[in-house]
N, C-alpha and C positions, 0 to 999 in steps of 0.2 A: 190232321188241320182240321178246320171247317166252314166254310164259306156262306157268309149271312148278308141277304139282303133283306132289308125294311121297307113297310111302306106303309099306304094309309095315311098317315099324318096331314094337318091341313087343320084349317083356319073351321074354329067351333064358337056358339055363343055358350056363353056361360050355362049349363044346364043341361046340353044339351051332352052326343055322346060319338065319341071315336071308336074304329075298332080297327088296332096295329095288327098287322102281318110281316112277320118274319119268315125268307124261304131258305134253309141251309141245303147247302149239299156237302158230298164230300162221304167216307165210308160209314164213318163215324157218328153221322149228324141222327141218328134214328135212334142212338143210346147215348144219347147226353142233354145233360142236366144245361136247359134253357133257363135266360133269365133274359130281366128286361130290365135297363134305369136307366134314368134321365139325367140332364146338366141343363139346368136356366143359365141364362148370362150372368156371369161374374160369381156363380155357384159354381161347390164339386163335382161332382156326378156323384146320384145318389142311388142307391138301391130302389128299384118297383115293387117285383115279383121275379120269384121264380118254383121251377118246377121240374122234379124229375121225370127219366127220359119214359116211365111206362105209363103218366101222370095221377098215379096213388099220391106224389108226395107236391102240397103247394105250401109256399110260404109268401106272405105278405109285409109291407113296408106299413105302417103304422097307419101312416095318412091313406093308402091305397084298399085298404080294407072297406067291404061293405060297399065301394065305388068300381072294384077294376076285377076285372077273370081272367087268370091265365087259360091258355088251356092249349094243347096239340093237337096235331094229326100227320100220328109218324108216315101211315101211308102217301098222305103229299111233305112228309120233311117240314114242317110248318110250325111254327108256333105264332099266335093269337095274343094279344093285350082285347078285352075289351072293355074302354074306360067312361062309365055313366059318372051322369050326376058331376060334370068337368066344371074346375073353378080358372079364372085364371091366376090364380100360384100356380098351375098344372101346366102352365104355360113353360116349354122346354124342347131340347131336342133328345129324342126318345131314341133308342143303343135295345139295339136286341144281343146276347147273349150266348156263347154256350159253352162247356168243357164237360172231356167225357172222365174223370173223374169222376169217385164216388159221392152221393145226395149231401153224403154228412162232413166229408171236406169239404164240399164247394161250397156250405153255404153258412159253416163254420167264419168264413169268411169273408166271403160271397166273392168270389176270387171266382174269376172266369178268365180262358185262353182265348180267348176267339171273338171278337167283334166284328159288329158291323159297324158300317158310316154311319146311321141316324136315320131319322127323316121329325122333320119337326112338327109338333103339334104345339099352338095358338087359339087361348082360347078367352075372345073378347069379356069383356063384361057388357 
């Protein structure tokens, strides 16, 4: 099991940027597929981005393409989500997720076994 702790959320004006971090611990952290999800009030949790353990593969939700960038530093067991050109509709709790199964299996259904507690992002108009 991987333990995940998110940070970096906050209040930002529309058009601004934030970088979320997710610190992972556990012996399989550096070999896990990592992802970001978000959940706005009254809505279901939705996929945002994922990255393979090596960083060679990434995948983004359509709304995140061109604005968000997922990256990882395995030496620090940390994954990042750089968010630019933020919109009020990006307001949500953002969750980090991890899974040690294969990239293909995880992204087939965005299935992750470990989750963080979330960090709130609020974008003011």
